[in-house]
VEXGUKOL-612700 format. One record per residue (C-alpha): x, y, z. Coordinates in Angstrom, 2 decimals, padded with zeros to 5 digits. Each point is the difference from the previous one (the first is absolute). Last residue first. Example, Ala and Ser with C-alpha at 12.3 -4.5 7.8 and 13.67 -1.06 7.14 Angstrom:
<rec c1="013.67" c2="-001.06" c3="007.14"/>
<rec c1="-001.37" c2="-003.44" c3="000.66"/>
% end
This chain:
<rec c1="-081.87" c2="-032.13" c3="-220.60"/>
<rec c1="003.61" c2="001.08" c3="000.47"/>
<rec c1="001.35" c2="-002.30" c3="-002.74"/>
<rec c1="-002.73" c2="001.10" c3="-002.39"/>
<rec c1="000.81" c2="003.67" c3="000.50"/>
<rec c1="003.72" c2="-000.63" c3="-000.46"/>
<rec c1="-000.64" c2="-001.84" c3="-003.26"/>
<rec c1="-002.32" c2="002.75" c3="-001.24"/>
<rec c1="002.64" c2="002.66" c3="000.76"/>
<rec c1="002.67" c2="-002.07" c3="-001.73"/>
<rec c1="-002.20" c2="-000.49" c3="-003.06"/>
<rec c1="-000.79" c2="003.72" c3="-000.18"/>
<rec c1="003.65" c2="000.96" c3="000.30"/>
<rec c1="001.03" c2="-002.46" c3="-002.71"/>
<rec c1="-002.75" c2="001.31" c3="-002.25"/>
<rec c1="001.11" c2="003.60" c3="000.44"/>
<rec c1="003.71" c2="-000.68" c3="-000.39"/>
<rec c1="-000.71" c2="-002.18" c3="-003.05"/>
<rec c1="-002.15" c2="002.60" c3="-001.75"/>
<rec c1="002.46" c2="002.77" c3="000.84"/>
<rec c1="002.99" c2="-001.86" c3="-001.44"/>
<rec c1="-001.73" c2="-000.66" c3="-003.33"/>
<rec c1="-001.16" c2="003.66" c3="-000.18"/>
<rec c1="003.30" c2="001.71" c3="000.81"/>
<rec c1="001.07" c2="000.34" c3="-003.67"/>
<rec c1="003.62" c2="001.07" c3="-000.17"/>
<rec c1="001.58" c2="003.47" c3="-000.18"/>
<rec c1="003.62" c2="000.04" c3="-001.20"/>
<rec c1="002.47" c2="002.36" c3="001.66"/>
<rec c1="002.79" c2="-002.57" c3="000.46"/>
<rec c1="-000.79" c2="-000.26" c3="003.73"/>
<rec c1="-003.51" c2="-001.21" c3="-000.94"/>
<rec c1="-003.01" c2="002.31" c3="000.22"/>
<rec c1="-003.19" c2="-001.44" c3="001.46"/>
<rec c1="-003.22" c2="002.04" c3="-000.14"/>
<rec c1="-003.21" c2="000.32" c3="002.00"/>
<rec c1="-002.54" c2="002.63" c3="-001.02"/>
<rec c1="-002.45" c2="000.01" c3="002.89"/>
<rec c1="-003.60" c2="000.82" c3="-000.80"/>
<rec c1="-002.86" c2="002.41" c3="000.52"/>
<rec c1="-002.14" c2="000.39" c3="-003.11"/>
<rec c1="001.43" c2="002.24" c3="-002.72"/>
<rec c1="-000.20" c2="003.78" c3="-000.51"/>
<rec c1="002.91" c2="000.95" c3="002.29"/>
<rec c1="002.11" c2="-002.97" c3="-001.11"/>
<rec c1="002.62" c2="002.32" c3="-001.51"/>
<rec c1="001.13" c2="000.88" c3="003.50"/>
<rec c1="-002.28" c2="-001.07" c3="002.84"/>
<rec c1="-002.60" c2="-002.79" c3="-000.14"/>
<rec c1="-000.05" c2="-001.57" c3="003.47"/>
<rec c1="000.93" c2="-003.03" c3="002.09"/>
<rec c1="001.58" c2="000.70" c3="003.37"/>
<rec c1="003.57" c2="000.19" c3="001.23"/>
<rec c1="003.18" c2="-001.97" c3="000.64"/>
<rec c1="-000.99" c2="-002.32" c3="002.88"/>
<rec c1="002.63" c2="-002.69" c3="000.62"/>
<rec c1="-000.97" c2="-003.49" c3="-001.23"/>
<rec c1="003.51" c2="-001.13" c3="-000.91"/>
<rec c1="002.47" c2="002.21" c3="001.77"/>
<rec c1="001.07" c2="003.58" c3="-000.53"/>
<rec c1="003.37" c2="001.68" c3="000.42"/>
<rec c1="000.13" c2="003.80" c3="-000.09"/>
<rec c1="002.22" c2="001.66" c3="-002.59"/>
<rec c1="-002.72" c2="002.45" c3="-001.01"/>
<rec c1="-002.38" c2="000.52" c3="002.91"/>
<rec c1="-003.29" c2="-001.63" c3="001.00"/>
<rec c1="-001.91" c2="001.10" c3="003.08"/>
<rec c1="-002.59" c2="001.93" c3="-001.99"/>
<rec c1="-001.29" c2="-003.21" c3="-001.67"/>
<rec c1="-000.86" c2="001.31" c3="-003.45"/>
<rec c1="-003.52" c2="001.10" c3="-000.92"/>
<rec c1="-002.28" c2="-000.48" c3="-003.00"/>
<rec c1="002.63" c2="-002.08" c3="-001.75"/>
<rec c1="000.23" c2="000.21" c3="-003.78"/>
<rec c1="003.26" c2="-002.05" c3="-000.05"/>
<rec c1="001.82" c2="-002.87" c3="001.71"/>
<rec c1="003.30" c2="-000.85" c3="-001.77"/>
<rec c1="002.23" c2="-002.91" c3="001.00"/>
<rec c1="003.64" c2="000.35" c3="-001.08"/>
<rec c1="001.86" c2="-003.31" c3="-000.20"/>
<rec c1="003.27" c2="-000.60" c3="001.83"/>
<rec c1="-001.16" c2="-003.14" c3="001.83"/>
<rec c1="-000.12" c2="001.91" c3="003.30"/>
<rec c1="-002.65" c2="002.11" c3="-001.69"/>
<rec c1="000.53" c2="003.63" c3="-000.94"/>
<rec c1="-003.36" c2="001.53" c3="000.90"/>
<rec c1="-001.65" c2="002.83" c3="-001.90"/>
<rec c1="-003.01" c2="001.70" c3="001.58"/>
<rec c1="-002.41" c2="002.16" c3="-001.98"/>
<rec c1="-002.39" c2="002.92" c3="000.33"/>
<rec c1="-000.68" c2="000.94" c3="-003.61"/>
<rec c1="001.42" c2="-002.71" c3="-002.21"/>
<rec c1="000.04" c2="001.91" c3="-003.27"/>
<rec c1="001.09" c2="003.48" c3="001.10"/>
<rec c1="002.01" c2="-000.94" c3="003.10"/>
<rec c1="-000.85" c2="000.40" c3="003.68"/>
<rec c1="001.50" c2="-001.55" c3="003.11"/>
<rec c1="002.62" c2="-002.60" c3="000.89"/>
<rec c1="002.77" c2="-001.73" c3="-001.85"/>
<rec c1="002.65" c2="-002.44" c3="001.27"/>
<rec c1="-001.69" c2="-001.55" c3="003.04"/>
<rec c1="002.00" c2="-003.12" c3="000.92"/>
<rec c1="-000.81" c2="-003.68" c3="-000.34"/>
<rec c1="-001.95" c2="-002.97" c3="001.29"/>
<rec c1="-003.01" c2="-001.28" c3="-001.91"/>
<rec c1="-003.42" c2="000.81" c3="-001.51"/>
<rec c1="-000.14" c2="003.30" c3="001.87"/>
<rec c1="-003.56" c2="000.92" c3="000.94"/>
<rec c1="-002.89" c2="001.98" c3="-001.47"/>
<rec c1="-002.97" c2="000.43" c3="002.32"/>
<rec c1="-003.54" c2="000.84" c3="-001.16"/>
<rec c1="-000.63" c2="003.72" c3="-000.40"/>
<rec c1="-001.96" c2="000.05" c3="-003.23"/>
<rec c1="-001.66" c2="-003.32" c3="-000.75"/>
<rec c1="001.71" c2="-002.39" c3="-002.38"/>
<rec c1="001.78" c2="-000.30" c3="-003.32"/>
<rec c1="003.46" c2="-001.53" c3="-000.47"/>
<rec c1="001.68" c2="001.41" c3="-003.10"/>
<rec c1="002.95" c2="-002.12" c3="-001.15"/>
<rec c1="003.26" c2="001.44" c3="-001.28"/>
<rec c1="001.88" c2="001.54" c3="-002.89"/>
<rec c1="-002.82" c2="001.39" c3="-002.13"/>
<rec c1="001.60" c2="001.16" c3="-003.24"/>
<rec c1="000.84" c2="003.51" c3="-001.17"/>
<rec c1="-001.00" c2="002.49" c3="-002.68"/>
<rec c1="-002.67" c2="-002.42" c3="-001.18"/>
<rec c1="-002.91" c2="002.37" c3="000.48"/>
<rec c1="001.05" c2="001.02" c3="003.50"/>
<rec c1="000.37" c2="-003.67" c3="001.03"/>
<rec c1="000.06" c2="-003.07" c3="-002.19"/>
<rec c1="-000.14" c2="-003.45" c3="001.62"/>
<rec c1="003.33" c2="-001.69" c3="000.82"/>
<rec c1="-001.22" c2="-001.56" c3="003.25"/>
<rec c1="-003.78" c2="-000.05" c3="000.09"/>
<rec c1="-000.47" c2="-003.30" c3="001.86"/>
<rec c1="-003.11" c2="000.29" c3="002.17"/>
<rec c1="-000.93" c2="001.32" c3="003.42"/>
<rec c1="-002.69" c2="-000.24" c3="002.66"/>
<rec c1="000.08" c2="000.88" c3="003.67"/>
<rec c1="-001.66" c2="-000.73" c3="003.35"/>
<rec c1="002.30" c2="000.91" c3="002.86"/>
<rec c1="003.69" c2="000.26" c3="000.86"/>
<rec c1="002.13" c2="001.01" c3="-002.98"/>
<rec c1="003.62" c2="-000.91" c3="-000.77"/>
<rec c1="-000.33" c2="-003.83" c3="-000.14"/>
<rec c1="002.71" c2="-001.59" c3="002.12"/>
<rec c1="003.53" c2="-001.18" c3="-000.76"/>
<rec c1="002.41" c2="-002.59" c3="001.44"/>
<rec c1="-002.75" c2="-002.11" c3="001.57"/>
<rec c1="000.49" c2="-002.97" c3="-002.33"/>
<rec c1="002.90" c2="000.64" c3="-002.42"/>
<rec c1="-001.64" c2="000.93" c3="-003.29"/>
<rec c1="001.77" c2="003.31" c3="-000.62"/>
<rec c1="003.27" c2="-001.65" c3="001.03"/>
<rec c1="002.34" c2="001.32" c3="-002.73"/>
<rec c1="003.15" c2="-001.95" c3="000.92"/>
<rec c1="-001.94" c2="-003.03" c3="001.24"/>
<rec c1="-002.30" c2="-000.17" c3="-003.04"/>
<rec c1="002.87" c2="000.71" c3="-002.40"/>
<rec c1="002.18" c2="-002.76" c3="001.50"/>
<rec c1="-002.90" c2="-002.46" c3="-000.23"/>
<rec c1="-000.48" c2="000.92" c3="-003.65"/>
<rec c1="003.69" c2="-000.53" c3="-000.74"/>
<rec c1="000.04" c2="-003.42" c3="001.69"/>
<rec c1="-003.04" c2="-001.07" c3="-002.03"/>
<rec c1="001.62" c2="001.22" c3="-003.23"/>
<rec c1="003.21" c2="-001.86" c3="000.82"/>
<rec c1="-001.93" c2="-003.21" c3="000.65"/>
<rec c1="-001.95" c2="000.43" c3="-003.25"/>
<rec c1="003.27" c2="000.43" c3="-001.92"/>
<rec c1="001.40" c2="-003.15" c3="001.65"/>
<rec c1="-002.98" c2="-002.06" c3="-001.14"/>
<rec c1="-001.82" c2="-001.84" c3="002.76"/>
<rec c1="000.89" c2="-003.67" c3="-000.03"/>
<rec c1="-002.83" c2="-002.51" c3="-000.21"/>
<rec c1="-001.45" c2="-003.30" c3="001.23"/>
<rec c1="002.69" c2="-001.37" c3="002.34"/>
<rec c1="000.48" c2="003.36" c3="001.64"/>
<rec c1="001.46" c2="003.39" c3="-000.89"/>
<rec c1="000.27" c2="003.53" c3="001.35"/>
<rec c1="000.91" c2="-000.96" c3="003.56"/>
<rec c1="-000.50" c2="002.92" c3="002.35"/>
<rec c1="002.82" c2="000.97" c3="002.38"/>
<rec c1="000.00" c2="003.74" c3="-000.69"/>
<rec c1="-003.78" c2="000.07" c3="000.48"/>
<rec c1="000.38" c2="-001.49" c3="003.47"/>
<rec c1="-001.53" c2="-003.45" c3="000.61"/>
<rec c1="-002.64" c2="000.23" c3="002.72"/>
<rec c1="-002.14" c2="-002.85" c3="-001.39"/>
<rec c1="-002.47" c2="002.56" c3="-001.34"/>
<rec c1="002.84" c2="001.45" c3="-002.07"/>
<rec c1="000.67" c2="-003.44" c3="-001.46"/>
<rec c1="-003.66" c2="-000.48" c3="-000.87"/>
<rec c1="000.11" c2="003.39" c3="-001.74"/>
<rec c1="002.79" c2="-001.18" c3="-002.31"/>
<rec c1="-001.71" c2="-003.22" c3="-001.14"/>
<rec c1="-003.42" c2="001.61" c3="-000.41"/>
<rec c1="001.49" c2="002.88" c3="-001.99"/>
<rec c1="001.83" c2="-002.39" c3="-002.32"/>
<rec c1="-003.24" c2="-001.82" c3="-000.73"/>
<rec c1="-001.86" c2="003.28" c3="-000.56"/>
<rec c1="002.68" c2="001.44" c3="-002.29"/>
<rec c1="002.58" c2="002.54" c3="001.18"/>
<rec c1="000.24" c2="003.80" c3="-000.04"/>
<rec c1="-002.67" c2="002.03" c3="001.81"/>
<rec c1="-000.67" c2="-002.82" c3="002.46"/>
<rec c1="003.63" c2="-000.32" c3="001.02"/>
<rec c1="000.71" c2="003.70" c3="000.46"/>
<rec c1="-003.29" c2="000.57" c3="001.82"/>
<rec c1="000.61" c2="-002.98" c3="002.30"/>
<rec c1="003.54" c2="000.96" c3="000.97"/>
<rec c1="-001.04" c2="003.64" c3="000.50"/>
<rec c1="-002.80" c2="-000.94" c3="002.43"/>
<rec c1="002.39" c2="-002.54" c3="001.55"/>
<rec c1="002.27" c2="002.76" c3="001.26"/>
<rec c1="-001.12" c2="000.01" c3="003.66"/>
<rec c1="-000.49" c2="-003.79" c3="-000.01"/>
<rec c1="-002.64" c2="-002.71" c3="-000.56"/>
<rec c1="-003.44" c2="000.77" c3="001.45"/>
<rec c1="000.18" c2="003.69" c3="-000.88"/>
<rec c1="000.91" c2="-000.96" c3="-003.56"/>
<rec c1="-003.44" c2="-001.47" c3="-000.68"/>
<rec c1="-001.75" c2="003.34" c3="000.53"/>
<rec c1="002.58" c2="002.08" c3="-001.82"/>
<rec c1="000.03" c2="-002.51" c3="-002.84"/>
<rec c1="-003.77" c2="000.20" c3="-000.35"/>
<rec c1="000.06" c2="003.81" c3="000.06"/>
<rec c1="002.71" c2="000.17" c3="-002.66"/>
<rec c1="-001.70" c2="-002.49" c3="-002.32"/>
<rec c1="-003.42" c2="001.64" c3="000.30"/>
<rec c1="001.53" c2="003.43" c3="-000.67"/>
<rec c1="001.41" c2="-001.23" c3="-003.30"/>
<rec c1="003.66" c2="001.01" c3="-000.49"/>
<rec c1="000.25" c2="002.57" c3="-002.78"/>
<rec c1="001.34" c2="002.90" c3="002.05"/>
<rec c1="002.88" c2="-001.94" c3="001.52"/>
<rec c1="001.22" c2="-001.46" c3="-003.32"/>
<rec c1="-000.35" c2="003.28" c3="-001.88"/>
<rec c1="001.78" c2="001.63" c3="002.94"/>
<rec c1="003.15" c2="-002.09" c3="-000.23"/>
<rec c1="000.40" c2="-000.32" c3="-003.79"/>
<rec c1="001.53" c2="003.44" c3="-000.67"/>
<rec c1="002.85" c2="-000.54" c3="002.46"/>
<rec c1="000.35" c2="003.02" c3="002.25"/>
<rec c1="002.97" c2="002.34" c3="-000.44"/>
<rec c1="000.62" c2="002.36" c3="002.87"/>
<rec c1="-000.32" c2="003.73" c3="-000.66"/>
<rec c1="003.35" c2="001.76" c3="-000.10"/>
<rec c1="000.10" c2="002.68" c3="002.67"/>
<rec c1="003.54" c2="-000.68" c3="001.24"/>
<rec c1="001.38" c2="-000.77" c3="-003.46"/>
<rec c1="-001.79" c2="002.95" c3="-001.53"/>
<rec c1="001.45" c2="002.31" c3="002.65"/>
<rec c1="003.51" c2="-001.42" c3="-000.54"/>
<rec c1="-000.26" c2="000.46" c3="-003.77"/>
<rec c1="-001.31" c2="003.55" c3="000.41"/>
<rec c1="002.79" c2="000.87" c3="002.43"/>
<rec c1="002.63" c2="-001.38" c3="-002.41"/>
<rec c1="-001.47" c2="001.95" c3="-002.92"/>
<rec c1="-000.26" c2="003.21" c3="002.05"/>
<rec c1="003.58" c2="-000.32" c3="001.27"/>
<rec c1="001.29" c2="-000.62" c3="-003.54"/>
<rec c1="-001.91" c2="003.06" c3="-001.27"/>
<rec c1="001.40" c2="002.17" c3="002.79"/>
<rec c1="003.53" c2="-001.09" c3="-000.85"/>
<rec c1="-000.56" c2="000.59" c3="-003.72"/>
<rec c1="-001.41" c2="003.49" c3="000.64"/>
<rec c1="002.97" c2="000.89" c3="002.21"/>
<rec c1="002.41" c2="-001.01" c3="-002.75"/>
<rec c1="-001.96" c2="002.04" c3="-002.57"/>
<rec c1="-000.05" c2="003.04" c3="002.28"/>
<rec c1="003.72" c2="-000.24" c3="000.56"/>
<rec c1="000.64" c2="-000.37" c3="-003.73"/>
<rec c1="-002.09" c2="003.15" c3="-000.70"/>
<rec c1="001.95" c2="001.91" c3="002.65"/>
<rec c1="003.29" c2="-000.85" c3="-001.77"/>
<rec c1="002.46" c2="-002.08" c3="001.91"/>
<rec c1="003.21" c2="001.93" c3="000.55"/>
<rec c1="003.16" c2="-001.15" c3="-001.65"/>
<rec c1="003.01" c2="000.33" c3="002.21"/>
<rec c1="003.21" c2="000.72" c3="-001.85"/>
<rec c1="002.99" c2="-001.73" c3="001.42"/>
<rec c1="003.35" c2="001.86" c3="-000.08"/>
% end
């Protein structure tokens, strides 16, 4: 005769606990895998943010006469090679030779392989993160403004750092979307007051804060295009005692906030030059 041994209640509870624990661990791992923030090479944004505005604007202007991607070709070349090498490479681009078909040597010199690789890498970065592509982005405020680079400055007595650029202007002037994207956040928060958060088509989060009013037709999840009206300049939130301004921020998909100032200066100057060029062509 077989004797059945019953499992003690304590053993049952322990077995159930282990099963639940395994399920929780697996679920946590899956959740982390799905929501894992993308890795971004640490040298990409230092390169983009430290490009001289004069260089970018000149390459944008010259590139229009060559090809749709020549702005990136020229920036990559001029931010890497020597003057003689630059002249040789740019002459080829002006002769309608594609960047991929460039000759990196002639009878006088041969460009070092490491320099070639660096130039190729910079061009890839410029095209993958096209902040400087002509016409891709616009300045976020319409009207007379002033701003300076205060990224990283202390806030609340050093409790936190300033993670954007403050663009000062008259209360009520229009604030617009710098590019295409989708409304992700809308309405009031303690620091930003009336704010709009747009997830750009490039994956970055663009933050517009301290608005006086928000466009009443906007809804979370709604698509917006470059130049769409988001709201008006104000001083809501923790900016209640400051002059009217837009706090504009850029958060990367990995959660890191980067300095918008270099991008803003180029978008503004590029816009002004294009407007002046159009005006001159009409007159």
